[in-house]
N, C-alpha and C positions, 0 to 999 in steps of 0.2 A: 195292066190297063189303067189309064189315067182317070181319076175320079174328078167329076165336075158337077155343077149344080145348074139345073134348068130354072131354078127359082131365084138364084142370086148371082150377081156379077162380082160383088165385093166380098172379100173374105172377112166377114163380120158375123157375129152371132145373129141368127135368124130371129131370136126372141128378144134380146136386149141390146143388140147392135154394138156390143163391145168388140174391140179387135184384139183383146188380150186372151191368151190361152185358148186359141181356136183349134177345134177338132173338126173332122169331117165325119158325118154320120150318114150311113146308107139308110134311107127311109124304109125301104122294104128289105128286110134282113133275112137271115136263115137261108132257106133254099132260094130266095129271091135276091140275095146279096149281089150276085154277079149281074143280074138284070138291072139292079139299081145302079151299079157302076157303069154298065154298058149304055144305059139310057139317060144318065145324068140325074138320077133320082137320089141325089145326095144334098145335104144341107150343111152349112157351117154353123157350128154351135160352140159357145164357150164351154169350158169344163163343167161349170155349174149346171148349164142347161143340157149337157150331154150325159155324163155319167158320174159326176162328182158330188151330187147332192140329190135329195128327194125331189127337187124341182126338175131334175134331168129327165130327158125323154125315155131313158131306160127304166125309170121308176114312176113316171107320171103318165098314166094311161090316157088322160085327156089330151095332153100335148102330143103323145104318139099318134093318137087317133086323128087329131087335127092336121098334123103334118102329112099323114097318109092321104087324107081327103084332099088337102090343098095340092099335094104333089100329083095325085091322079088327075085332077082338073087341069093343072098346068101341063102335064104330059099329053093329055088329049088335045089341048090347044096347040102346043108346040109341034106335035107330030101329025096333027090332022087326023087323029084316030078317034074311035068310038069307045064306049064302055065295053062293048063286046071284044074289041081289039085288046083293051087293057086286061080284061079277064083271061083272054087266051094266053097272054104272056105272064101275068102276075098271079093268076088263078083265084083272084078275089076282087070284089068291087067295094070300094071305100066311100063312094059318093051316095 
């Protein structure tokens, strides 16, 4: 399945906007990784903001939390869905 982002059109880091060393990150991972891929809940991040430093989303709880909240809001807008719809699919509310 092709990964895409409903938050971004350009392949640049969501945090710092660099186009170097770009990774794609599934915002909702673990048991929701496939849902993230299916629904476009991915973001482009540079290595530093992904998993190559303490500033990366894998180590920075605040960044992870903010991405989840922002993505949920965008998902509801993009697909015309409610918080209940989101919870039915992703099993948690981040808003």
